[in-house]
C-alpha positions in Angstrom: -98.0 80.8 -87.4 -97.0 81.3 -91.3 -98.7 81.9 -94.6 -98.9 80.1 -97.9 -101.1 80.7 -101.2 -102.9 78.1 -102.4 -103.7 76.9 -106.5 -106.4 79.4 -106.0 -104.4 82.3 -104.3 -105.7 82.6 -101.5 -103.1 82.5 -98.3 -103.7 80.0 -96.1 -102.1 80.2 -92.2 -100.1 77.3 -91.6 -99.6 76.0 -88.1 -95.9 76.1 -86.7 -97.5 74.6 -83.6 -100.1 72.9 -82.4 -102.5 73.3 -79.1 -103.4 69.7 -77.1 -107.0 70.4 -75.6 -106.4 67.9 -72.8 -109.3 67.9 -69.7 -110.9 70.8 -68.5 -109.7 70.5 -64.9 -110.3 74.0 -63.4 -109.4 74.1 -59.7 -108.9 70.3 -59.6 -105.6 70.3 -61.6 -103.2 71.2 -59.0 -104.8 67.8 -57.3 -104.4 65.9 -60.9 -100.8 66.9 -61.6 -100.1 65.3 -58.2 -101.9 62.2 -59.1 -100.2 61.9 -62.5 -96.4 62.5 -61.8 -97.1 59.6 -58.6 -98.3 57.4 -61.4 -95.5 57.8 -63.9 -93.5 57.5 -60.8 -94.7 54.2 -59.5 -95.0 52.7 -63.2 -91.8 54.1 -64.2 -90.1 52.7 -60.4 -91.8 49.1 -60.7 -90.9 48.5 -64.6 -87.4 49.0 -64.3 -87.7 47.2 -60.9 -88.6 44.5 -63.3 -86.6 44.8 -65.7 -83.2 44.7 -63.4 -84.8 41.6 -61.7 -84.7 39.9 -65.0 -81.1 41.0 -66.4 -79.7 40.4 -63.0 -80.9 36.7 -61.4 -80.4 33.9 -62.9 -83.5 32.2 -61.7 -85.4 34.7 -64.2 -83.3 33.7 -67.2 -86.6 31.5 -68.6 -88.2 32.3 -71.6 -91.2 33.9 -69.6 -89.6 36.4 -67.9 -87.4 37.1 -70.6 -91.3 38.3 -72.2 -91.5 40.1 -69.2 -88.4 42.0 -68.9 -89.1 43.2 -72.9 -92.7 44.1 -71.5 -91.5 45.6 -69.1 -88.8 47.8 -70.7 -91.6 48.7 -73.3 -94.3 50.1 -70.7 -91.1 52.6 -69.8 -90.7 53.9 -73.4 -94.0 54.0 -73.1 -94.9 55.9 -70.2 -91.8 58.3 -71.7 -93.8 59.0 -74.5 -97.2 60.3 -73.3 -96.5 61.3 -69.2 -94.0 63.6 -69.4 -95.4 66.0 -72.0 -99.5 65.6 -69.9 -96.8 66.4 -66.7 -95.3 69.5 -68.6 -98.9 70.5 -69.3 -100.2 70.4 -65.8 -97.2 72.2 -64.2 -96.2 75.0 -66.4 -99.3 75.3 -68.3 -97.8 74.9 -71.7 -100.2 73.1 -74.0 -98.1 73.5 -77.0 -96.4 71.3 -79.3 -94.5 71.7 -82.3 -95.4 69.6 -85.4 -92.0 67.0 -85.6 -92.7 66.9 -81.8 -96.3 65.7 -82.4 -95.3 63.8 -85.5 -92.6 62.1 -82.9 -94.8 61.2 -80.1 -97.5 59.9 -82.5 -94.7 57.6 -84.2 -93.6 56.6 -80.6 -97.3 56.1 -79.2 -98.4 54.0 -82.2 -94.9 51.4 -82.2 -95.1 50.6 -78.9 -98.8 50.6 -78.7 -99.2 47.9 -81.6 -95.7 46.3 -80.2 -97.7 45.7 -76.9 -100.0 43.9 -78.7 -97.5 40.8 -79.7 -95.9 40.9 -76.5 -98.8 39.7 -75.3 -100.2 37.7 -78.3 -96.8 36.3 -77.4 -96.7 35.8 -73.4 -100.1 34.2 -74.4 -98.6 31.6 -76.6 -96.0 31.3 -74.1 -98.3 30.0 -71.4 -100.3 28.5 -73.6 -97.2 25.6 -74.7 -96.0 26.0 -70.5 -99.2 24.8 -69.7 -101.1 22.7 -72.3 -97.8 21.5 -74.2 -95.9 21.1 -71.3 -93.8 17.4 -72.2 -92.7 20.0 -75.4 -91.9 23.3 -74.2 -88.3 23.5 -73.5 -87.9 22.4 -77.0 -90.3 24.8 -78.5 -89.8 27.5 -76.7 -85.6 27.5 -77.0 -83.9 30.8 -76.5 -83.4 31.2 -80.5 -87.5 31.0 -81.0 -88.1 33.3 -77.6 -85.6 35.7 -79.5 -86.9 35.4 -82.9 -90.6 36.3 -81.2 -89.5 39.3 -79.9 -87.4 40.9 -82.4 -90.1 39.8 -84.9 -92.4 41.8 -82.3 -90.6 44.9 -82.6 -89.7 44.9 -86.1 -93.9 44.8 -86.6 -94.8 47.7 -84.7 -92.0 49.8 -85.9 -93.3 48.8 -89.8 -96.9 49.7 -89.6 -96.7 53.0 -87.7 -94.1 54.0 -90.7 -96.4 53.5 -93.2 -98.7 55.5 -91.4 -96.5 58.2 -90.3 -95.5 58.3 -94.5 -98.8 59.5 -95.3 -100.2 61.6 -92.3 -96.3 63.3 -93.1 -98.1 64.4 -96.7 -101.0 66.0 -95.6 -100.8 70.1 -94.9 -102.2 71.7 -92.4 -103.4 75.3 -92.6 -106.2 75.6 -90.4 -107.0 75.1 -86.6 -103.9 74.0 -84.3 -105.9 72.7 -81.9 -105.8 69.0 -80.8 -108.7 67.8 -79.2 -106.5 65.2 -77.4 -104.2 65.1 -74.5 -101.2 63.7 -76.6 -100.7 63.4 -80.4 -103.2 61.0 -81.7 -103.5 60.1 -85.3 -107.6 60.7 -85.5 -107.5 64.2 -83.8 -104.9 65.4 -85.6 -105.5 64.2 -89.2 -109.3 66.5 -88.6 -107.0 69.4 -88.4 -105.6 69.1 -92.4 -106.8 70.9 -95.0 -106.5 67.8 -97.7 -108.3 65.0 -98.1 -107.3 62.3 -95.9 -109.6 59.8 -97.2 -106.9 57.3 -98.3 -104.8 57.9 -94.9 -108.2 56.6 -93.0 -108.5 54.3 -95.4 -104.3 52.5 -94.8 -104.6 53.8 -90.9 -107.6 51.2 -90.9 -106.0 47.9 -92.6 -102.6 48.5 -90.6 -104.3 49.0 -87.2 -107.1 46.3 -88.2 -103.4 43.7 -88.9 -101.9 45.0 -86.2 -104.4 44.7 -83.5 -106.9 41.8 -84.7 -104.4 39.2 -85.5 -102.5 39.5 -82.2 -106.1 39.5 -80.5 -107.0 36.3 -81.6 -103.8 34.8 -81.3 -103.7 36.0 -77.6 -107.8 35.1 -76.6 -107.0 31.8 -78.3 -104.4 31.0 -76.3 -106.3 31.7 -73.2 -109.3 29.5 -74.6 -106.8 26.9 -74.8 -105.4 27.4 -71.2 -109.0 27.7 -69.7 -110.2 24.4 -71.3 -106.7 22.7 -69.9 -107.4 24.4 -66.5 -111.0 22.7 -66.3 -109.4 19.1 -66.8 -106.8 19.6 -63.6 -108.4 17.0 -60.5 -107.5 19.3 -57.7 -110.3 22.5 -56.8 -107.2 24.6 -55.7 -105.2 23.8 -59.0 -107.7 24.8 -60.6 -108.4 28.2 -58.6 -104.8 29.1 -58.7 -104.5 28.7 -62.3 -108.0 30.5 -63.0 -106.3 33.4 -60.7 -103.8 33.8 -62.7 -105.8 33.4 -65.6 -108.3 36.1 -65.0 -105.7 38.7 -63.7 -104.2 38.3 -67.3 -107.4 38.2 -69.3 -108.4 41.4 -67.6 -105.2 43.6 -68.2 -106.1 42.5 -71.6 -109.4 43.0 -71.7 -108.9 46.4 -70.4 -106.0 46.8 -72.8 -108.0 46.0 -76.0 -111.1 47.1 -75.1 -110.3 50.4 -74.7 -108.2 50.4 -78.3 -111.7 49.5 -79.3 -113.9 51.9 -78.1 -111.6 54.2 -79.1 -110.7 53.5 -82.5 -113.4 51.5 -83.7 -116.5 53.4 -82.1 -117.8 56.3 -84.8 -116.1 59.2 -84.9 -118.4 61.7 -83.7 -118.0 64.6 -81.4 -120.5 63.9 -78.5 -117.7 60.9 -78.0 -114.5 63.1 -78.4 -114.2 63.3 -74.6 -115.4 60.0 -73.5 -112.7 58.4 -75.6 -110.2 61.0 -74.1 -111.0 59.5 -70.9 -110.7 55.6 -72.3 -107.3 56.9 -73.7 -106.0 57.2 -70.0 -106.5 52.8 -69.7 -104.3 52.4 -71.9 -101.7 55.4 -71.5 -101.7 54.9 -68.3 -102.9 52.1 -66.3 -102.3 49.5 -68.7 -98.2 50.5 -68.0 -98.8 51.0 -64.5 -100.9 47.3 -63.8 -98.5 45.2 -66.1 -95.4 45.4 -63.9 -97.5 44.2 -61.3 -100.1 41.5 -62.7 -97.6 39.7 -65.0 -94.2 40.0 -62.4 -94.3 41.6 -59.1 -97.0 38.6 -58.1 -94.9 36.2 -59.0 -93.3 33.8 -56.4 -89.8 33.9 -58.5 -89.9 37.8 -58.7 -90.6 38.4 -55.0 -88.0 36.1 -54.2 -85.3 37.7 -56.2 -86.7 41.7 -54.6 -86.1 39.5 -51.1 -82.6 38.5 -52.0 -81.3 41.9 -53.5 -82.6 43.3 -50.7 -80.8 41.0 -48.0 -77.1 41.1 -49.9 -78.2 45.0 -50.8 -77.4 45.7 -46.5 -74.4 43.2 -46.3 -72.3 45.6 -49.0 -72.4 48.1 -46.2 
């Protein structure tokens, strides 16, 4: 802590560190730390495997798997932005984080979460073209278009969160230093500011609205069109297979966007702070774990690529 004089001549305490208030685990802490570590290792292993398969196997050099590889790469970064700090807290008991570290975590979380929204929109649009416009798919989704869509998604996520970080960095923090969350999220952080945060909250709401609602509408519209097209399939088995894939994707999308809406759209009441922390686990912990399973590891092409690697690998010895 350090002291600072305000315009009225009174001393204010400036926190040099923040304290993250995660879940009150008590005697369950060793069990939860093991669980979180296991989830982290599985998430990293699954997503790294997908990235490697997409790079190595030529049969996976298609637009769909190009997008999946980028999604897995994003999930690796996403997990690294949140999970290590949680594991440090569980294993060492150190729940402090520096102001710069807090801003860095907020930036990477917001950047990757917004980018994921656009990735899901791009992937749903890709599936829409493949299923509803199969004759024009190769022409519409060429390599140049794929690169532009992915690059635009990465850049958009960075631009949106940069505006928010700029306004948050202008705030003064001179009071309590305890963040009621397990990572540096925006709302719990700006609650600690001694300045008027109205402008920051309005800016964050507008940017979040654009950054999440627009891709959500694209994603939802794409799947509605896909479902309509599936209903025209004469074969019952064909319908079941298509609906199975669609329902899996929609489950992940619903879980991701549903938890975001609950956490960031519902009123910021003290009574909802703990439930919101629980729902935050859906998009910080479960989504990076489930995405490679739902979007990649269940596909025949990916399974074939995995088998190919494991059959070639022993022969190298």
